[in-house]
C-alpha positions, 0 to 999 in steps of 0.5 A: 500500500502506498502512503502520502507524504507527511501530513503534519505541515502548517498545523497547530501543535499542543501538548499536556505539558512542556519542559522549558524550551523543548516545545511541542512544535519541535516534534514536527519540525523535521529535525531529530536534534530537537525534541518535545518533552512534557514536564510532568511524570504523571501518566498519561502525557499527550501531544496533539496536532491540528491539521490544516484540513481534515485527513484520513490518517492510516500511518504513524512514524515515530522517533521517541526521545532517548535519554540516559538509555531509555526510550521515552515512549513505550505504550501509546494510543492515537486518536482522532477528532473533529471537534477537539472533544469527542475522540475515536481510538485509531491505534494502540500499540507500543515501540518494539524495543528500547532502541533510539530509531524510527518506529512505524505503525499502520492501521485501518482508517478511512475517516478524515479527522482535523485533530490527532492526539498521541497519548503516552501511557509509559516509557522504557523507564519504570516507573513513569516517574522520574523521566518525562515522556517525549519525542524527537519526531512525529509524522502522520500519513494517509493512504494514496491511490495506486496507479493501476496500469499504463499502456502504450500504443503506437501508429503503424502503416497497416492501420491495426492500431486504433489511433494514428499519431504521425504529424506528417501523414502519407497514404499507403501508397501515392502516385504522382506524375510528370508531364515531359514534353519534347520536340521531334525532327518533324516538329510534332509535339508529343508527350511522355508520362512518367510515374513514381511511387512514394512509400511512407515509413512503416512504423512498427514496435517489436520486443527484443525477442522479435515479437510485434507489440500492440501495447506495453503493460507495466502492471501495478505501479505504486506511488514513489516507485519507478517501474521496470525498464522495458526495451522496445525496437522501433522499426521502420519496415522491419520485413523489408519487403518493399522500399519505404522512405527513411524516418527523419525528425523523430520525436517520442512523447506521450499523449492523451488517448485522443491524441491531444496534449492538454485539456484531458481528464486523468483517466485519459493520462492527463496526470502522466502527461503533465508531470512527465512520468514516462521516461525514455532514452535510446540505447542501441540499434538494429540494422546496417547504415544506422548510427547509434545515438546512445544516451546514458540518462533517461529523458522525462517526456509528456506532450508536444513532441518537439517541445517535450519529447525525446529527439532520436536520430534518423531510422532508415528503412529496414533498421530499428532504434532501440528505446528504454522505457520506464515510468517514474511515479511521484511520491503522491498521486492525486487520483486512483485512475487506471490510465492508458495514454498513447506512446507518441511517435512523430516523424517527417518521412524524407525525400530522397533522389529528389521526388522519392524512391522508385521501383527500379530506377531513380527519377528526378535525381 
């Protein structure tokens, strides 16, 4: 289960008693070098935190004070309230050893409370009198939703994928003609008609083992985790059964399910796109006459491919670039949606030999 960062920020701290300058706020200042310490040795002693707004806390991190060989919190209870009058018991537990360290406790709670009170029953010195209860740091967290899965799709020439995302679109085949005129000896004017054929790149994605991929599933992703790294081979005309143009100005990015870059819903992948959770790098090539533009670091991408994508080198026909992909989830995720954004590949097909590539002869070169 994933949990949020510390919720005890910007609130109000009070306590049953305070020993000199060992203020209650010291237990929430993110420093283990300062402490809160009660001034009374009677039991119980308590410290209370009022959040800025009500939150459902289900995890407690505790760093008790440690004085003259004794941990100054042992058995304790945690309560929640919304009126600072009626409190509900959320957790009753104890530190597991007389050791100066962090202790973590998780418990079931789905109710948002404004006030949380830690009641200290005793400490590791017995009897309670003689030492004050105290804490170096107290942190509280709530459960956060999980990002269930991420799927990448891509555009291919045969139209089997759901969406077409190329910036520069060519049909499967396109015929053009040129009218060339000449003068014969008899001064009669005649004409010849020349045809040539432009075949756009055939964009396909394969696994390293040679399986053609329609999507990539990264599994259950938790907040604060980095997914496994997946290698994709981005091919241009892998089968090589006819001539195609090279892919130039190739950019890799992430779009929403409707291929837009802004204004979607989190279900469409808006959160992943805006925060650039998708990270890519180019690492290796397949085929001859292709230069490897290997990159050592992952690049976060999301949105407009030119402005916010990863630029990779030219992909000639019959070659591939090896792309490493991973998802980097931040510590706190705002939604619980299962999202399916698109892995966006854009390119400009190159025109070689003047107008294009023919079947058997060069035209216009």
